[in-house]
All heavy atoms as an XYZ file, in Angstrom:
784
protein
N      13.897    -48.651   -101.926
C      13.561    -47.397   -101.292
C      14.360    -47.260   -100.000
O      14.355    -48.133    -99.145
C      12.061    -47.358   -101.014
C      11.591    -46.094   -100.408
S       9.785    -46.148   -100.349
C       9.499    -44.735    -99.400
N      15.029    -46.153    -99.839
C      15.867    -45.917    -98.665
C      15.041    -45.242    -97.571
O      14.341    -44.265    -97.826
C      17.030    -45.020    -99.077
C      18.098    -44.909    -98.061
C      19.239    -44.096    -98.638
C      20.312    -43.902    -97.601
N      21.400    -43.096    -98.107
N      15.107    -45.778    -96.370
C      14.370    -45.181    -95.262
C      15.350    -44.557    -94.294
O      16.485    -45.003    -94.166
C      13.518    -46.227    -94.501
O      14.388    -47.236    -94.018
C      12.464    -46.829    -95.412
N      14.893    -43.514    -93.612
C      15.724    -42.853    -92.615
C      15.812    -43.714    -91.367
O      14.817    -44.280    -90.929
C      15.100    -41.519    -92.190
C      15.521    -40.354    -92.999
C      15.197    -39.066    -92.292
C      13.772    -38.664    -92.526
N      13.448    -37.355    -92.002
N      17.004    -43.791    -90.821
C      17.181    -44.512    -89.567
C      16.527    -43.694    -88.454
O      16.713    -42.490    -88.374
C      18.656    -44.717    -89.275
N      15.751    -44.358    -87.643
C      15.107    -43.681    -86.525
C      16.097    -43.534    -85.383
O      16.768    -44.491    -85.009
C      13.882    -44.474    -86.045
C      12.790    -44.578    -87.076
C      12.226    -43.227    -87.457
O      12.064    -42.354    -86.625
N      11.958    -43.052    -88.728
N      16.206    -42.324    -84.805
C      17.139    -42.152    -83.699
C      16.687    -42.945    -82.478
O      15.498    -43.081    -82.210
C      17.088    -40.649    -83.416
C      15.795    -40.188    -83.972
C      15.456    -41.122    -85.105
N      17.650    -43.493    -81.791
C      17.373    -44.198    -80.540
C      17.303    -43.142    -79.442
O      18.267    -42.422    -79.206
C      18.503    -45.193    -80.265
C      18.195    -46.108    -79.097
C      19.409    -46.915    -78.727
N      20.140    -46.089    -77.786
C      21.432    -45.809    -77.830
N      22.173    -46.271    -78.731
N      22.015    -45.047    -76.951
N      16.161    -43.019    -78.818
C      15.996    -41.998    -77.795
C      16.452    -42.515    -76.441
O      16.282    -43.689    -76.119
C      14.529    -41.563    -77.716
C      13.971    -40.914    -78.971
C      12.516    -40.509    -78.750
C      14.788    -39.720    -79.378
N      17.023    -41.615    -75.678
C      17.436    -41.957    -74.330
C      16.213    -42.150    -73.450
O      15.184    -41.518    -73.641
C      18.281    -40.825    -73.738
C      19.613    -40.546    -74.409
C      20.214    -39.278    -73.828
C      20.560    -41.702    -74.216
N      16.348    -43.021    -72.483
C      15.285    -43.194    -71.495
C      15.501    -42.142    -70.412
O      16.477    -42.192    -69.671
C      15.340    -44.588    -70.865
C      15.115    -45.705    -71.851
C      13.674    -45.772    -72.256
C      13.457    -46.968    -73.160
N      12.161    -46.985    -73.751
N      14.612    -41.170    -70.353
C      14.708    -40.123    -69.340
C      13.982    -40.549    -68.075
O      12.972    -41.241    -68.144
C      14.091    -38.822    -69.854
C      14.757    -38.179    -71.064
C      13.951    -36.965    -71.502
C      16.187    -37.782    -70.753
N      14.493    -40.103    -66.948
C      13.796    -40.362    -65.693
C      12.533    -39.510    -65.660
O      12.401    -38.528    -66.399
C      14.678    -40.011    -64.482
O      14.909    -38.590    -64.492
C      15.993    -40.761    -64.496
N      11.607    -39.874    -64.817
C      10.373    -39.108    -64.681
C      10.678    -37.675    -64.247
O      10.075    -36.724    -64.726
C       9.434    -39.788    -63.674
C       8.026    -39.249    -63.708
C       7.356    -39.378    -65.069
O       7.570    -40.372    -65.779
O       6.604    -38.453    -65.438
N      11.660    -37.529    -63.366
C      12.058    -36.201    -62.889
C      12.584    -35.345    -64.038
O      12.249    -34.170    -64.158
C      13.122    -36.372    -61.808
C      13.552    -35.117    -61.147
C      14.505    -35.439    -60.020
N      15.116    -34.230    -59.533
C      16.134    -34.194    -58.724
N      16.679    -35.317    -58.287
N      16.641    -33.060    -58.320
N      13.396    -35.935    -64.915
C      13.940    -35.208    -66.066
C      12.835    -34.833    -67.041
O      12.832    -33.735    -67.601
C      15.022    -36.033    -66.754
N      11.879    -35.739    -67.254
C      10.754    -35.445    -68.142
C       9.928    -34.275    -67.608
O       9.519    -33.396    -68.356
C       9.858    -36.672    -68.297
C      10.461    -37.775    -69.120
C       9.501    -38.947    -69.170
C      10.147    -40.187    -69.715
N       9.253    -41.342    -69.648
N       9.671    -34.279    -66.299
C       8.892    -33.206    -65.698
C       9.628    -31.877    -65.806
O       9.020    -30.845    -66.094
C       8.586    -33.525    -64.233
C       7.584    -34.628    -64.064
C       7.400    -35.032    -62.609
O       8.109    -34.571    -61.724
N       6.442    -35.911    -62.371
N      10.919    -31.913    -65.593
C      11.710    -30.691    -65.679
C      11.742    -30.166    -67.120
O      11.651    -28.962    -67.346
C      13.130    -30.951    -65.170
C      13.935    -29.707    -64.914
C      13.451    -28.859    -63.749
O      12.732    -29.363    -62.863
O      13.816    -27.670    -63.719
N      11.840    -31.062    -68.095
C      11.805    -30.650    -69.500
C      10.461    -30.019    -69.834
O      10.403    -28.968    -70.486
C      12.070    -31.849    -70.414
C      12.016    -31.574    -71.913
C      13.051    -30.532    -72.321
C      12.216    -32.866    -72.688
N       9.391    -30.621    -69.365
C       8.052    -30.064    -69.583
C       7.965    -28.669    -68.980
O       7.442    -27.739    -69.600
C       6.981    -30.983    -68.964
O       7.082    -32.266    -69.587
C       5.586    -30.422    -69.151
N       8.512    -28.508    -67.771
C       8.502    -27.191    -67.113
C       9.283    -26.166    -67.938
O       8.813    -25.065    -68.187
C       9.090    -27.306    -65.708
C       9.392    -25.970    -65.091
C       8.374    -25.174    -64.584
C      10.693    -25.482    -65.033
C       8.637    -23.934    -64.037
C      10.967    -24.249    -64.487
C       9.941    -23.471    -63.993
O      10.215    -22.247    -63.462
N      10.484    -26.537    -68.367
C      11.333    -25.599    -69.110
C      10.713    -25.193    -70.443
O      10.871    -24.053    -70.873
C      12.724    -26.201    -69.358
C      13.652    -26.012    -68.213
N      14.379    -24.867    -68.013
C      13.978    -26.828    -67.195
C      15.113    -24.975    -66.928
N      14.882    -26.166    -66.406
N      10.043    -26.113    -71.111
C       9.496    -25.817    -72.431
C       8.044    -25.360    -72.408
O       7.507    -24.976    -73.437
C       9.639    -27.048    -73.337
C      11.066    -27.526    -73.610
C      11.042    -28.730    -74.533
C      11.931    -26.419    -74.185
N       7.414    -25.366    -71.229
C       5.977    -25.088    -71.150
C       5.603    -23.702    -71.651
O       4.527    -23.524    -72.216
C       5.476    -25.284    -69.724
O       6.086    -24.341    -68.859
N       6.440    -22.728    -71.456
C       6.097    -21.368    -71.878
C       6.710    -21.008    -73.236
O       6.559    -19.894    -73.711
C       6.565    -20.357    -70.820
C       8.046    -20.319    -70.648
N       8.715    -21.258    -69.922
C       8.981    -19.487    -71.151
C      10.005    -20.988    -69.966
N      10.199    -19.932    -70.703
N       7.385    -21.954    -73.849
C       8.030    -21.702    -75.142
C       7.070    -21.970    -76.298
O       6.263    -22.882    -76.247
C       9.253    -22.608    -75.317
S      10.587    -22.229    -74.202
N       7.237    -21.178    -77.315
C       6.574    -21.471    -78.573
C       7.648    -21.977    -79.520
O       8.828    -21.984    -79.181
C       5.906    -20.215    -79.146
O       6.884    -19.191    -79.277
C       4.784    -19.738    -78.246
N       7.254    -22.404    -80.651
C       8.189    -22.888    -81.666
C       8.891    -24.172    -81.252
O      10.088    -24.325    -81.420
C       9.216    -21.816    -82.043
C       8.589    -20.533    -82.475
N       7.919    -20.402    -83.664
C       8.499    -19.336    -81.860
C       7.461    -19.168    -83.766
N       7.789    -18.510    -82.685
N       8.123    -25.102    -80.692
C       8.617    -26.439    -80.401
C       7.893    -27.383    -81.352
O       6.668    -27.383    -81.421
C       8.320    -26.873    -78.945
C       8.917    -25.899    -77.941
C       8.793    -28.298    -78.696
C      10.399    -25.960    -77.804
N       8.654    -28.158    -82.077
C       8.101    -29.164    -82.976
C       8.480    -30.513    -82.384
O       9.599    -30.687    -81.903
C       8.708    -29.020    -84.399
C       8.232    -30.117    -85.311
C       8.396    -27.652    -84.968
N       7.548    -31.463    -82.381
C       7.831    -32.789    -81.842
C       7.933    -33.807    -82.968
O       7.118    -33.799    -83.884
C       6.750    -33.214    -80.838
C       6.819    -32.411    -79.556
C       6.147    -31.203    -79.434
C       7.586    -32.854    -78.497
C       6.231    -30.456    -78.268
C       7.678    -32.107    -77.326
C       7.000    -30.918    -77.218
O       7.088    -30.188    -76.072
N       8.936    -34.669    -82.885
C       9.074    -35.746    -83.862
C       8.034    -36.814    -83.570
O       7.359    -36.778    -82.537
C      10.479    -36.378    -83.803
O      10.628    -37.034    -82.537
C      11.573    -35.354    -83.999
N       7.920    -37.778    -84.467
C       6.989    -38.891    -84.260
C       7.304    -39.661    -82.981
O       6.420    -40.264    -82.392
C       7.036    -39.855    -85.450
C       6.501    -39.226    -86.723
O       5.756    -38.228    -86.640
O       6.852    -39.724    -87.810
N       8.574    -39.648    -82.565
C       8.989    -40.356    -81.351
C       8.854    -39.492    -80.096
O       9.208    -39.911    -79.013
C      10.448    -40.827    -81.471
C      10.682    -41.832    -82.570
C      10.807    -41.169    -83.931
O      11.189    -40.021    -84.050
N      10.464    -41.909    -84.971
N       8.360    -38.257    -80.252
C       8.158    -37.388    -79.105
C       9.359    -36.535    -78.742
O       9.371    -35.876    -77.708
N      10.381    -36.512    -79.592
C      11.564    -35.703    -79.324
C      11.246    -34.241    -79.597
O      10.806    -33.894    -80.694
C      12.711    -36.167    -80.231
C      14.041    -35.445    -80.105
C      14.675    -35.745    -78.748
C      14.975    -35.873    -81.221
N      11.438    -33.361    -78.594
C      11.155    -31.949    -78.822
C      12.276    -31.297    -79.626
O      13.448    -31.457    -79.313
C      11.076    -31.364    -77.414
C      11.941    -32.252    -76.591
C      11.847    -33.621    -77.217
N      11.895    -30.583    -80.670
C      12.867    -29.869    -81.489
C      12.638    -28.373    -81.299
O      11.663    -27.823    -81.805
C      12.705    -30.234    -82.965
C      12.863    -31.705    -83.319
C      12.603    -31.914    -84.810
C      14.233    -32.212    -82.925
N      13.523    -27.720    -80.546
C      13.358    -26.279    -80.343
C      13.724    -25.526    -81.615
O      14.813    -25.700    -82.151
C      14.336    -25.969    -79.203
C      15.361    -27.058    -79.261
C      14.677    -28.256    -79.840
N      12.804    -24.702    -82.114
C      13.042    -24.021    -83.381
C      13.193    -22.516    -83.240
O      13.444    -21.833    -84.221
C      11.913    -24.321    -84.388
O      10.681    -23.866    -83.847
C      11.838    -25.808    -84.692
N      13.066    -21.985    -82.048
C      13.302    -20.552    -81.830
C      14.490    -20.415    -80.877
O      14.844    -21.359    -80.160
C      12.076    -19.870    -81.228
O      11.878    -20.302    -79.892
N      15.080    -19.245    -80.873
C      16.237    -19.018    -79.998
C      15.848    -19.183    -78.529
O      16.574    -19.804    -77.757
C      16.832    -17.633    -80.244
C      18.157    -17.422    -79.541
C      19.273    -18.363    -79.988
O      19.334    -18.718    -81.177
O      20.081    -18.756    -79.134
N      14.674    -18.670    -78.139
C      14.270    -18.787    -76.734
C      14.007    -20.246    -76.350
O      14.353    -20.680    -75.251
C      13.039    -17.925    -76.440
O      11.935    -18.353    -77.200
N      13.431    -21.015    -77.256
C      13.206    -22.438    -76.974
C      14.536    -23.176    -76.859
O      14.704    -24.043    -75.997
C      12.336    -23.064    -78.055
N      15.485    -22.828    -77.714
C      16.817    -23.453    -77.640
C      17.502    -23.126    -76.321
O      18.124    -23.991    -75.701
C      17.687    -23.000    -78.806
S      17.203    -23.699    -80.386
N      17.388    -21.888    -75.896
C      17.999    -21.489    -74.623
C      17.379    -22.248    -73.456
O      18.079    -22.665    -72.535
C      17.884    -19.983    -74.433
C      18.801    -19.217    -75.383
C      18.562    -17.721    -75.382
O      17.709    -17.227    -74.610
O      19.245    -17.039    -76.175
N      16.069    -22.445    -73.475
C      15.414    -23.224    -72.414
C      15.854    -24.681    -72.457
O      16.071    -25.300    -71.411
C      13.893    -23.128    -72.515
C      13.341    -21.819    -72.020
C      13.685    -21.532    -70.566
O      13.651    -22.448    -69.719
O      13.992    -20.365    -70.267
N      15.995    -25.220    -73.650
C      16.491    -26.594    -73.791
C      17.904    -26.709    -73.214
O      18.204    -27.654    -72.483
C      16.453    -27.007    -75.275
C      17.294    -28.219    -75.553
C      16.861    -29.495    -75.204
C      18.552    -28.096    -76.138
C      17.653    -30.606    -75.433
C      19.341    -29.198    -76.374
C      18.897    -30.446    -76.017
O      19.681    -31.539    -76.239
N      18.770    -25.740    -73.514
C      20.137    -25.758    -72.986
C      20.114    -25.670    -71.465
O      20.862    -26.379    -70.780
C      20.980    -24.624    -73.613
C      22.310    -24.451    -72.892
C      21.206    -24.897    -75.099
N      19.236    -24.835    -70.915
C      19.103    -24.753    -69.440
C      18.687    -26.103    -68.863
O      19.160    -26.518    -67.814
C      18.084    -23.685    -69.057
C      18.586    -22.292    -69.194
C      17.548    -21.280    -68.661
N      17.955    -19.948    -68.989
C      17.496    -19.240    -70.022
N      16.571    -19.747    -70.818
N      17.937    -18.024    -70.253
N      17.768    -26.784    -69.555
C      17.330    -28.096    -69.086
C      18.483    -29.093    -69.104
O      18.658    -29.860    -68.157
C      16.169    -28.602    -69.944
C      15.810    -30.015    -69.648
C      15.123    -30.468    -68.546
C      16.147    -31.170    -70.421
N      15.009    -31.849    -68.607
C      15.628    -32.292    -69.745
C      16.821    -31.357    -71.611
C      15.770    -33.583    -70.231
C      16.963    -32.639    -72.099
C      16.442    -33.744    -71.404
N      19.286    -29.098    -70.182
C      20.444    -30.001    -70.248
C      21.392    -29.712    -69.081
O      21.872    -30.635    -68.420
C      21.182    -29.886    -71.601
C      22.505    -30.629    -71.570
C      20.303    -30.416    -72.732
N      21.641    -28.438    -68.815
C      22.513    -28.076    -67.686
C      21.926    -28.556    -66.363
O      22.649    -29.060    -65.505
C      22.745    -26.561    -67.661
S      23.737    -25.979    -69.044
N      20.601    -28.417    -66.206
C      19.939    -28.915    -64.993
C      20.158    -30.419    -64.864
O      20.493    -30.914    -63.783
C      18.440    -28.591    -65.047
C      17.678    -29.107    -63.874
C      17.466    -28.456    -62.694
C      17.068    -30.403    -63.749
N      16.735    -29.268    -61.844
C      16.491    -30.471    -62.461
C      16.952    -31.502    -64.579
C      15.803    -31.589    -62.013
C      16.272    -32.611    -64.132
C      15.706    -32.647    -62.858
N      19.967    -31.142    -65.966
C      20.151    -32.597    -65.949
C      21.576    -32.981    -65.570
O      21.794    -33.934    -64.823
C      19.803    -33.197    -67.312
S      18.039    -33.258    -67.655
N      22.539    -32.233    -66.071
C      23.938    -32.520    -65.739
C      24.221    -32.226    -64.266
O      24.880    -33.009    -63.586
C      24.879    -31.712    -66.645
C      24.903    -32.146    -68.103
C      25.633    -31.103    -68.964
C      25.535    -33.514    -68.262
N      23.704    -31.107    -63.787
C      23.929    -30.733    -62.373
C      23.311    -31.727    -61.404
O      23.884    -32.010    -60.351
C      23.358    -29.340    -62.101
S      24.319    -28.011    -62.810
N      22.142    -32.244    -61.740
C      21.423    -33.144    -60.843
C      21.647    -34.620    -61.152
O      21.011    -35.489    -60.570
C      19.930    -32.819    -60.855
C      19.668    -31.512    -60.176
C      19.486    -30.306    -60.768
C      19.623    -31.272    -58.767
N      19.316    -29.325    -59.816
C      19.397    -29.893    -58.580
C      19.745    -32.090    -57.644
C      19.296    -29.320    -57.316
C      19.630    -31.512    -56.390
C      19.414    -30.149    -56.246
N      22.540    -34.908    -62.090
C      22.870    -36.299    -62.385
C      21.799    -37.056    -63.147
O      21.788    -38.289    -63.135
N      20.899    -36.340    -63.815
C      19.852    -36.994    -64.593
C      20.374    -37.474    -65.946
O      19.807    -38.376    -66.539
C      18.665    -36.052    -64.787
C      17.971    -35.655    -63.500
C      17.255    -36.810    -62.819
O      16.711    -37.687    -63.511
O      17.236    -36.832    -61.576
N      21.429    -36.836    -66.449
C      22.112    -37.248    -67.676
C      23.610    -37.198    -67.424
O      24.079    -36.322    -66.703
C      21.806    -36.293    -68.836
C      20.417    -36.264    -69.440
C      20.332    -35.152    -70.487
C      20.060    -37.599    -70.068
N      24.327    -38.119    -68.046
C      25.786    -38.011    -68.049
C      26.159    -37.045    -69.171
O      25.333    -36.729    -70.039
C      26.458    -39.369    -68.306
O      26.119    -39.794    -69.637
C      26.033    -40.412    -67.281
N      27.403    -36.619    -69.181
C      27.852    -35.732    -70.244
C      27.739    -36.430    -71.606
O      27.349    -35.820    -72.593
C      29.293    -35.288    -69.970
C      29.700    -34.060    -70.691
C      31.025    -33.530    -70.174
C      31.430    -32.286    -70.925
N      32.691    -31.740    -70.468
N      28.051    -37.718    -71.646
C      27.947    -38.485    -72.898
C      26.491    -38.565    -73.366
O      26.203    -38.426    -74.565
C      28.532    -39.878    -72.719
N      25.566    -38.791    -72.443
C      24.146    -38.856    -72.805
C      23.644    -37.500    -73.299
O      22.890    -37.424    -74.268
C      23.306    -39.304    -71.611
C      23.492    -40.752    -71.243
C      22.798    -41.087    -69.932
O      22.821    -40.305    -68.984
N      22.188    -42.258    -69.883
N      24.069    -36.440    -72.609
C      23.662    -35.095    -73.017
C      24.184    -34.784    -74.416
O      23.468    -34.221    -75.244
C      24.156    -34.064    -72.015
N      25.417    -35.174    -74.691
C      26.003    -34.960    -76.008
C      25.240    -35.738    -77.079
O      24.919    -35.202    -78.143
C      27.473    -35.377    -75.998
O      28.037    -35.219    -77.267
N      24.939    -36.987    -76.792
C      24.188    -37.821    -77.736
C      22.819    -37.217    -78.028
O      22.378    -37.147    -79.181
C      24.040    -39.234    -77.177
C      23.253    -40.163    -78.061
C      23.025    -41.534    -77.435
O      23.724    -41.901    -76.474
O      22.126    -42.233    -77.918
N      22.131    -36.775    -76.981
C      20.809    -36.178    -77.142
C      20.888    -34.894    -77.956
O      20.096    -34.681    -78.877
C      20.181    -35.909    -75.776
C      18.790    -35.297    -75.775
C      17.794    -36.202    -76.485
C      18.347    -35.014    -74.354
N      21.854    -34.039    -77.644
C      21.995    -32.782    -78.367
C      22.315    -33.029    -79.837
O      21.751    -32.380    -80.718
C      23.064    -31.908    -77.714
C      22.978    -30.477    -78.169
O      21.936    -29.848    -78.072
N      24.081    -29.963    -78.694
N      23.193    -33.982    -80.112
C      23.526    -34.297    -81.500
C      22.309    -34.867    -82.237
O      22.104    -34.578    -83.422
C      24.705    -35.249    -81.555
C      26.002    -34.577    -81.163
C      27.169    -35.539    -81.048
O      27.065    -36.705    -81.394
N      28.284    -35.038    -80.550
N      21.512    -35.652    -81.552
C      20.282    -36.192    -82.148
C      19.333    -35.063    -82.518
O      18.731    -35.067    -83.599
C      19.596    -37.178    -81.178
O      20.489    -38.257    -80.917
C      18.301    -37.706    -81.740
N      19.202    -34.084    -81.635
C      18.311    -32.950    -81.892
C      18.842    -32.113    -83.052
O      18.076    -31.725    -83.942
C      18.102    -32.118    -80.616
C      17.187    -32.901    -79.672
C      17.536    -30.740    -80.926
C      16.929    -32.270    -78.354
N      20.140    -31.866    -83.078
C      20.728    -31.090    -84.178
C      20.502    -31.801    -85.514
O      20.082    -31.180    -86.499
C      22.229    -30.822    -83.923
C      22.389    -29.821    -82.772
C      22.914    -30.306    -85.189
C      23.820    -29.644    -82.285
N      20.749    -33.108    -85.543
C      20.534    -33.877    -86.781
C      19.069    -33.816    -87.217
O      18.767    -33.631    -88.398
C      20.961    -35.338    -86.598
C      22.424    -35.589    -86.854
C      22.733    -37.070    -86.947
N      22.274    -37.859    -85.822
C      22.942    -38.011    -84.676
N      24.104    -37.428    -84.507
N      22.453    -38.745    -83.707
N      18.158    -33.981    -86.264
C      16.728    -33.969    -86.589
C      16.304    -32.597    -87.121
O      15.523    -32.519    -88.075
C      15.902    -34.345    -85.357
N      16.808    -31.536    -86.532
C      16.495    -30.197    -87.031
C      16.989    -30.027    -88.465
O      16.281    -29.507    -89.323
C      17.125    -29.122    -86.129
C      16.455    -28.892    -84.776
C      17.350    -28.065    -83.873
C      15.101    -28.229    -84.951
N      18.202    -30.493    -88.724
C      18.777    -30.368    -90.067
C      17.984    -31.189    -91.085
O      17.727    -30.728    -92.198
C      20.250    -30.768    -90.049
C      21.105    -29.779    -89.268
S      22.796    -30.325    -88.985
C      23.458    -30.266    -90.632
N      17.589    -32.407    -90.686
C      16.813    -33.263    -91.585
C      15.459    -32.656    -91.929
O      14.937    -32.863    -93.019
C      16.614    -34.646    -90.965
C      17.866    -35.494    -90.960
C      17.702    -36.792    -90.188
O      16.594    -37.064    -89.675
O      18.698    -37.530    -90.083
N      14.898    -31.917    -90.995
C      13.595    -31.281    -91.212
C      13.726    -29.879    -91.805
O      12.731    -29.167    -91.934
C      12.818    -31.205    -89.886
C      12.496    -32.548    -89.273
C      11.540    -33.365    -90.125
O      10.649    -32.763    -90.774
O      11.684    -34.595    -90.161
N      14.953    -29.471    -92.138
C      15.229    -28.129    -92.663
C      14.739    -27.035    -91.721
O      14.207    -26.008    -92.149
C      14.611    -27.937    -94.060
C      15.331    -28.759    -95.112
O      16.574    -28.904    -95.011
O      14.658    -29.271    -96.015
N      14.932    -27.275    -90.429
C      14.589    -26.297    -89.402
C      15.872    -25.631    -88.929
O      16.959    -26.207    -89.036
C      13.873    -26.984    -88.233
C      12.512    -27.580    -88.570
C      12.010    -28.466    -87.440
C      11.512    -26.475    -88.882
N      15.777    -24.419    -88.375
C      16.991    -23.715    -87.963
C      17.685    -24.392    -86.777
O      17.033    -24.884    -85.861
C      16.488    -22.324    -87.576
C      15.047    -22.510    -87.250
C      14.565    -23.640    -88.121
N      19.006    -24.416    -86.841
C      19.830    -24.889    -85.720
C      20.461    -23.640    -85.124
O      21.337    -23.025    -85.735
C      20.909    -25.886    -86.187
C      21.772    -26.319    -85.005
C      20.279    -27.092    -86.857
N      19.991    -23.248    -83.959
C      20.452    -22.005    -83.352
C      21.810    -22.170    -82.688
O      22.220    -23.273    -82.320
C      19.412    -21.485    -82.357
C      18.177    -20.992    -83.045
N      18.077    -19.740    -83.578
C      17.008    -21.613    -83.328
C      16.897    -19.589    -84.159
N      16.230    -20.719    -84.013
N      22.482    -21.049    -82.554
C      23.846    -21.015    -82.046
C      23.985    -21.657    -80.667
O      24.985    -22.303    -80.377
C      24.325    -19.561    -81.996
C      25.775    -19.410    -81.627
C      26.231    -17.959    -81.630
O      25.494    -17.083    -82.123
O      27.326    -17.716    -81.122
N      22.988    -21.504    -79.819
C      23.084    -22.062    -78.468
C      23.216    -23.590    -78.503
O      23.922    -24.172    -77.677
C      21.894    -21.634    -77.605
O      20.677    -21.969    -78.223
N      22.565    -24.250    -79.471
C      22.698    -25.705    -79.599
C      24.103    -26.086    -80.057
O      24.674    -27.066    -79.590
C      21.676    -26.258    -80.586
C      20.214    -26.155    -80.194
C      19.334    -26.673    -81.318
C      19.942    -26.908    -78.913
N      24.641    -25.304    -80.980
C      25.984    -25.586    -81.477
C      27.041    -25.338    -80.396
O      27.994    -26.105    -80.267
C      26.268    -24.736    -82.720
C      25.329    -25.000    -83.907
C      25.585    -23.997    -85.019
C      25.460    -26.433    -84.402
N      26.853    -24.280    -79.601
C      27.782    -24.003    -78.497
C      27.723    -25.118    -77.456
O      28.744    -25.535    -76.930
C      27.477    -22.652    -77.858
C      27.931    -21.482    -78.681
C      27.663    -20.178    -77.958
C      28.157    -19.011    -78.769
N      27.893    -17.741    -78.086
N      26.510    -25.583    -77.155
C      26.359    -26.692    -76.209
C      27.077    -27.924    -76.739
O      27.782    -28.617    -75.990
C      24.884    -26.995    -75.961
C      24.586    -28.183    -75.034
C      25.114    -27.914    -73.629
C      23.091    -28.461    -75.014
N      26.929    -28.186    -78.030
C      27.586    -29.342    -78.640
C      29.099    -29.250    -78.503
O      29.762    -30.239    -78.196
C      27.174    -29.457    -80.111
C      27.505    -30.803    -80.696
O      27.126    -31.824    -80.075
O      28.147    -30.859    -81.760
N      29.655    -28.079    -78.709
C      31.107    -27.878    -78.557
C      31.525    -28.096    -77.106
O      32.561    -28.685    -76.833
C      31.513    -26.492    -79.016
C      31.425    -26.287    -80.497
C      31.695    -24.848    -80.899
O      31.736    -23.950    -80.061
N      31.874    -24.627    -82.191
N      30.731    -27.587    -76.171
C      31.070    -27.704    -74.753
C      31.018    -29.146    -74.276
O      31.850    -29.586    -73.491
C      30.125    -26.838    -73.928
C      30.416    -26.918    -72.473
C      31.436    -26.317    -71.812
C      29.683    -27.671    -71.495
N      31.382    -26.627    -70.479
C      30.311    -27.469    -70.263
C      28.553    -28.469    -71.564
C      29.866    -28.046    -69.089
C      28.101    -29.050    -70.383
C      28.751    -28.836    -69.179
N      30.035    -29.887    -74.773
C      29.894    -31.277    -74.351
C      30.981    -32.112    -74.971
O      31.432    -33.076    -74.485
C      28.513    -31.820    -74.735
C      27.339    -31.218    -73.965
C      26.031    -31.627    -74.608
C      27.369    -31.609    -72.515
């Protein structure tokens, strides 16, 4: 029996976690994986996630490589769950 490899999640700082909670607090259409990874499934949730990634980059909470890894993990997880991958996530992936 073949099992799916579990993604290795980045260790976020407490400040980054709080900021992510703030950005996603008013969003609907967020699905969480068993590991607690938020999967934005609406365009507005994706846009808030992208804003959070930009905040993390501006404040040094994530490196560009870490942000890219996280975004690719989210895109893969959305695809595996047959959930929509919105354009803002793909544009972020290209930019990173």
